[in-house]
Every structure is written in C-alpha cells, then in structure tokens.
C-alpha positions, 0 to 999 in steps of 0.5 A: 500500499505504501509502495503504491502510494509512493509510486503514484506520488512519483508519477504525479511529480514527474508529470508535473515537472514535465508539464512545468518545463513545457510551459516554461519553454512555450513561454520563452518561445512566445514572450518575444512575439507577444512583446513585439506585438504589444510594442506595435500596438502601442506605436499604432495607438500613439500615432492615432492619439497624436496624429501630428507627430512622426517620432516618439521618444520614450521617457518612461514605460507610460510616457513618450514625447511626440515630435514632428519631422523637424524635431519640434515637440508636439506633445505627449503620449501617456498610457494609463489604466484607471479602474472601471466597473469591470476592471482596468481600462488601458488607455493611450492619451495624446496631450498637446503642449498646451495640455489639451487632449489631442486623442484618446484610444482604448487599448483594452477593457473588460466592461459590460458588453453593450454598456461600458464597452461603448467607451470604445466608440468613436462618438464617446472618445472624440468628446475629449479632443480639445478638452483640458483637465478641468473637464467634468462629466455631464458638463463637458462630456456626455456619459455613456447611458447606463455606464456612469462608472466607466465614463467617470473612469475614462475621464479620470484616466484622461485627467491623470494623463494630462497631469503626467504630461504637465509634470513632464512639461515642467521638466523641460 
C-alpha cells in the first residue's frame, strides 16, 4: 500500500515537472513575439492619439514625447489604466503642449458588453479632443447611458494623463 502510494506520488511529480518545463519553454518561445506585438500596438495607438507627430521618444514605460519631422515637440502620449466597473481600462492619451487632449484610444477593457464597452466608440472618445483637465462629466462630457462608472473612469484616466504630461512639461 505504501509502495503503491509512493509510486503514484512519483508519477504525479514527474508529470507535473514535465508539464512545468513545457509551459516554461512555450512561454520563452512566445514572450518575444507578444512583446513585439504589444510594442506595435502601442506605436499604432500613439500615432492615432497624436496624429501630428512622426517620432516618439520614450521617457518612461507609460510616457513618451511626440515630435514632428523637424524635431519640434508636439506633445506627449501617456498610457494609463484607471479602474472601471469591470476592471482596468487600458488607454493611450495624446496631450498637446498646451495640455489639451489630442486623442484618446482604448487599448483594452473588460466592461459590460453593450454598456461600458461603448467607451471604445468613436462618438464617446472624440468628446475629449480639445479638452483640458478641468473637464467634468455631464458638463463637458456626455456619459455613456447606463455606464456612469466607466465614463467617470475614462475621464479620470484622461485627467491623470494630462497631469503626467504637465509634470513632464515642467521638466523640460
């Protein structure tokens, strides 16, 4: 009985060890591809939210300076992740040098389909263009019907991005 239990335990240990090794191997194979895809998606988002820029210089993991073809500073792109109703909302925000919004793009979210997921709609996101950090829900931005928490989270993320850009702008 003891020998049988020991044998089963060793077999289980061997199976777990092989499975762990295979998972680690697959992770090592796919990690560079996933990283490159994420970089490409971020670059595309940066171009979308800061269309007047042609080059970007990373300042930190979440902040890049945007320059035109002549090397003139056009603004900043900031990646933020405020908490919405269904979890984090990953966003890329373009902020002009006058600290107004040049664009907003939702990179990922897990909000309620048909309600909070409408935060990705162009009609909602274009409301932010030209706004500064004094914007308010209902006064400047129309909330998504039935998704006030999501709407508030997006506004919070945009304000956070403007604050990050202002802090960097003061460090010229």
